[in-house]
Structure formats: C-alpha cells, structure tokens
C-alpha positions in Angstrom: 0.0 0.0 0.0 2.8 2.5 0.9 4.7 1.9 -2.4 1.4 2.6 -4.3 0.8 5.7 -2.3 4.4 6.9 -2.9 3.9 6.2 -6.6 0.6 8.3 -6.7 2.4 11.1 -4.9 5.2 11.1 -7.4 2.7 11.2 -10.3 1.1 14.3 -9.0 -1.5 13.3 -6.5 -2.0 15.9 -3.7 -1.7 15.2 0.0 -5.5 14.9 0.4 -5.9 12.3 -2.2 -2.9 10.3 -0.9 -4.2 10.5 2.6 -7.6 9.3 1.5 -6.0 6.4 -0.4 -3.9 5.3 2.6 -6.9 5.3 4.9 -9.6 3.7 2.7 -7.6 1.1 0.8 -7.0 -1.5 3.6 -10.7 -1.5 4.7 -12.5 -1.3 1.4 -10.9 -4.3 -0.3 -13.1 -7.2 -1.4 -11.1 -9.6 0.6 -11.5 -7.7 3.9 -15.2 -7.2 3.4 -15.8 -10.9 2.6 -13.8 -12.0 5.6 -15.6 -9.5 7.8 -19.0 -10.9 6.7 -17.8 -14.5 7.3 -16.2 -14.0 10.7 -18.1 -11.0 12.2 -21.6 -10.0 11.4 -23.6 -7.8 8.9 -23.4 -4.7 11.2 -19.6 -4.8 11.5 -19.3 -5.7 7.8 -21.2 -2.4 6.9 -19.6 -0.2 9.6 -16.0 -1.1 8.7 -15.9 0.2 5.1 -18.3 3.0 6.0 -16.1 4.3 8.8 -13.0 4.0 6.5 -14.8 5.9 3.7 -16.0 8.7 5.9 -12.6 9.0 7.7 -10.7 9.0 4.4 -13.0 11.6 2.8 -12.9 14.0 5.8 -9.1 13.5 6.3 -8.5 14.1 2.6 -10.6 17.3 2.6 -8.9 18.5 5.8 -5.4 17.9 4.4 -6.2 19.7 1.1 -7.7 22.7 2.9 -4.7 23.1 5.3 -1.9 22.3 2.9 -3.4 23.5 -0.4 -1.2 26.6 -0.8 2.0 24.7 0.1 1.7 21.8 -2.3 3.8 21.7 -5.4 2.1 21.6 -8.7 1.4 18.2 -10.2 4.1 16.6 -12.3 3.6 16.8 -16.0 3.0 13.3 -17.0 2.7 13.6 -20.8 5.2 15.0 -23.3 4.7 15.8 -26.9 4.9 12.7 -29.1 6.0 12.9 -32.7 3.4 11.9 -35.3 4.2 8.8 -37.3 2.7 7.4 -40.4 0.4 4.5 -40.0 2.3 1.3 -40.8 -0.3 -1.3 -40.0 -1.2 -3.4 -43.0 -3.0 -6.3 -41.3 -6.7 -6.7 -42.2 -7.5 -6.8 -38.5 -5.5 -3.7 -37.7 -7.5 -1.3 -35.5 -10.0 -3.9 -34.5 -11.0 -3.9 -30.8 -12.5 -7.4 -30.8 -9.4 -9.4 -29.9 -9.8 -13.2 -29.5 -8.6 -13.0 -25.9 -11.4 -10.5 -24.9 -14.2 -13.0 -24.9 -16.5 -13.3 -21.9 -15.3 -16.8 -21.2 -11.7 -15.7 -21.3 -12.3 -12.8 -18.9 -14.2 -15.1 -16.5 -11.3 -17.7 -16.5 -8.7 -14.9 -16.0 -10.8 -13.4 -13.2 -11.1 -16.7 -11.4 -7.4 -17.5 -11.8 -6.5 -14.0 -10.5 -8.7 -14.5 -7.4 -7.6 -18.0 -6.6 -3.9 -17.6 -7.2 -2.8 -13.9 -7.2 -5.1 -12.4 -4.6 -5.0 -15.4 -2.3 -1.2 -15.6 -2.6 -1.0 -12.0 -1.3 -3.2 -12.6 1.7 -2.9 -16.3 2.6 0.0 -16.1 5.0 -1.4 -13.1 6.8 -4.8 -14.7 7.0 -3.5 -17.9 8.5 -1.3 -16.0 10.9 -4.4 -14.1 12.0 -6.4 -17.3 12.4 -3.6 -18.9 14.5 -3.4 -15.8 16.7 -7.1 -15.6 17.1 -7.2 -19.3 18.1 -4.5 -18.6 20.7 -6.5 -15.7 22.1 -9.7 -17.8 22.3 -7.9 -20.7 24.0 -5.4 -19.0 26.3 -6.8 -15.6 27.3 -9.3 -15.6 30.2 -12.6 -13.9 29.3 -12.8 -11.8 32.4 -9.5 -10.0 31.9 -10.3 -8.6 28.5 -13.9 -7.9 29.3 -13.0 -5.8 32.3 -10.6 -3.5 30.3 -12.2 -3.5 26.9 -15.9 -4.3 27.6 -17.3 -1.0 26.5 -17.2 2.8 27.1 -14.8 5.5 26.0 -12.0 4.1 28.1 -12.0 0.8 26.2 -11.9 2.6 22.9 -9.0 4.8 23.9 -7.1 1.8 25.3 -7.6 -0.1 22.0 -6.5 3.0 20.2 -3.2 3.0 22.1 -2.8 -0.7 21.3 -3.8 -0.5 17.6 -1.9 2.6 16.3 1.7 1.4 16.8 0.9 -2.2 15.8 0.9 -3.2 12.2 -1.4 -6.0 11.0 -3.0 -6.3 7.6 -6.8 -5.9 7.2 -7.4 -9.6 6.4 -5.4 -10.9 9.4 -6.9 -8.4 11.8 -10.4 -9.7 11.1 -10.2 -13.1 12.8 -8.3 -11.5 15.7 -11.2 -9.0 16.1 -13.7 -11.8 16.1 -11.7 -13.6 18.8 -11.6 -10.4 20.9 -15.3 -9.9 20.6 -15.9 -13.5 21.7 -13.8 -12.8 24.8 -15.9 -9.8 25.7 -14.4 -6.8 23.8 -17.1 -4.4 22.7 -17.8 -4.2 19.0 -16.8 -0.5 19.0 -13.4 -1.3 20.5 -13.0 -4.1 17.9 -13.8 -1.6 15.2 -11.2 0.8 16.5 -8.6 -2.1 16.3 -9.8 -2.9 12.7 -9.4 0.8 11.6 -6.1 1.7 13.3 -4.2 -1.6 12.9 -3.9 -1.8 9.1 -3.7 2.0 8.6 -1.1 3.0 11.2 2.1 1.5 12.6 5.5 2.6 13.9 7.5 1.0 11.1 5.7 2.9 8.4 6.1 6.3 10.0 9.4 7.1 8.2 7.7 6.4 4.8 4.7 8.5 5.8 6.9 11.4 6.7 8.5 11.3 3.3 5.1 11.0 1.5 3.0 13.5 3.6 5.5 15.5 5.5 5.8 15.8 9.3 2.6 17.9 9.8 0.7 15.9 7.2 1.6 12.6 9.0 0.4 14.1 12.4 -2.9 15.2 10.8 -3.2 11.7 9.2 -2.8 10.0 12.6 -5.1 12.4 14.5 -7.8 12.0 11.8 -7.7 8.2 12.1 -7.7 8.3 15.9 -10.6 10.7 16.3 -12.8 9.1 13.7 -12.1 5.6 14.9 -13.2 6.6 18.4 -16.3 8.3 17.0 -17.3 5.3 14.9 -16.5 3.0 17.8 -19.0 4.9 20.1 -21.5 4.8 17.2 -21.1 1.1 16.7 -21.6 0.3 20.4 -24.7 2.5 20.5 -26.2 0.7 17.5 -25.7 -2.7 19.2 -27.1 -1.4 22.5 -30.1 0.2 20.9 -30.9 -2.9 18.9 -30.4 -5.2 21.9 -28.0 -7.3 20.0 -25.1 -9.3 21.6 -22.3 -9.5 19.1 -21.0 -12.7 20.8 -24.3 -14.4 20.0 -24.1 -13.9 16.3 -20.4 -13.8 15.4 -19.5 -16.9 13.4 -23.1 -18.0 12.8 -22.6 -17.7 9.0 -20.9 -21.1 9.2 -24.2 -22.8 10.3 -25.7 -22.0 6.9 -23.1 -24.0 5.0 -23.1 -27.9 5.3 -20.2 -29.5 7.1 -19.1 -31.4 3.9 -18.9 -28.1 2.0 -16.9 -26.5 4.8 -14.4 -29.3 4.9 -14.0 -29.4 1.1 -13.4 -25.6 0.9 -10.9 -25.8 3.8 -9.0 -28.5 1.9 -9.0 -26.3 -1.3 -7.7 -23.4 0.7 -4.9 -25.4 2.1 -3.9 -26.7 -1.4 -4.0 -23.1 -2.8 -1.8 -22.0 0.1 0.9 -24.5 -0.7 2.5 -22.5 -3.5 2.7 -19.1 -1.8 3.9 -20.8 1.4 6.6 -22.7 -0.5 7.7 -19.6 -2.3 7.9 -17.6 1.0 10.0 -20.3 2.7 12.3 -20.6 -0.3 12.9 -16.9 -0.4 13.5 -16.9 3.4 16.0 -19.7 3.3 17.9 -18.1 0.4 18.2 -14.9 2.4 19.6 -16.7 5.4 22.2 -18.5 3.3 23.5 -15.2 2.1 
C-alpha cells in the first residue's frame, strides 16, 4: 500500500488524495469485506468500510484545505509525441475485438486471479491471524479482556493506544477482532482495532513522513484516531439500541453451510496456500544462506 501511495504522490496526487487512499484502501478491499462478513456480522461488515470511507473523505478534505497553498504543482505526465505514419497493413488492424477478450476468457482470468494472485497475497497473513485468534480464544481468560475493553470511551482509547503502533493487515486483523469480541471486547473497540491496525504502525512512520511530511503525518494519525473513536462509540450505541449481543451472532454464518462443503473448501484453501507458502519459505532460506 505504501509503495502505491508513494507512486501516486510522485505522479502528482496531492496530499489529500494520498491520505484518503492510505486510509480507505485497507478496509474497502473485497477480501477484507468478505472475511468480515464470514467471521463477524452484517453490522460490522457495513460499519467497517463505511467508517473507512467517511474517515478517508474527511481526512483528505482537511489535508487539502490546510496544505493546499504549500503543495507543489502536479508533475507533467505527458510529453509531446512525434506523429508517425500508419504502418499497419494487417486486415484486423485497429480492431477492438481481440480473441482474448471474450467473456469466457475474462471469467477464466478473473477466477485465476482471485484463486492464485489475490489469495497468494493474503494467505500467509490470513492464517497468521487465524492462529493468533485461536490462541487468544484458547489461552486468554474472558474476564481480563472484558474488564478492560468491555465498553465505554476508556476501552476505545485503550484499544486506540494498542492499535496505532501495531501493524497488522486488514485480512489478518479480522479473525483477531472476532476472537476479541468473543472474549468480551465491545464491537466498538474491535472496530477501533480494525481501523487503526492496518492504517497505522510505527515501522511505516518514516515512509509516511516522506510522503505526507511531518505535519501531514500528524494530521493523518489524528484523523484516524478521532474518527475511529467516534465510529466506535456509534457502533456500540447501535448494538445497544438494537439489543444485539455480538458474541451471540459472530461466526453464525458457518451454520448456513453444510459440514461437507466447509471441509471441502478448507482443503481447497490449504492446497491453494501450498505454492505461496513454499515460495515464501524458499525466499526466506535463500536470504539466510546469504
């Protein structure tokens, strides 16, 4: 995400657009929304991208209003190109109906991209999140977490302090949030964790300083912190007003799917994970040998 933001900045994107991109991208991906629906519940699935969209929009507008006069003009991306004579003599020259653009070909390429490219990018993070979530569920006593993070502004601020310096990708943070809710964490505090974890961390501060500048980075962090707490309070109030217990409905989507389908899909996921896992281990061992 940071390399993409740096590339946008170099190509002329202003600070506001870059800020909005950095905030909204982790939470609005198809993968994070799908995992949120599977592991959390419909309310959290809606609140997560909604909070990211509103936060990104407001933070982007604020950044542009404050730093508009100080921003350098956009980089000129296009230069004059010399005209050349048409040299195409093929009968199909200029045709837009290429053989590879059929609907069937696009569907096959889309499925291949989803199963191999997208899954390869998130597989290791996802399983790391599942393992950590399982450890939290099995080892952490319910009372300890519920006493500190069970609800109220204090729990949101505490989760904010925990989530801002920690880096975890949006996909991996979802099973962890589900485990925390099952242990008594309020849905608002879990939402604060989901919003701050993927968007902020200590290791990326040096890159953010280069992209947004010192003051821009401070405004970026403050915008995320303030809006995360606001949406956390809003989320807790929604559950309270509706009389819904998040612990009672989290993970209930699995009951809709038959056990045989669940086992089959789990086996397919493990098989699809073999290649990215082998590639990661191979690269790691090569680095150690050097």
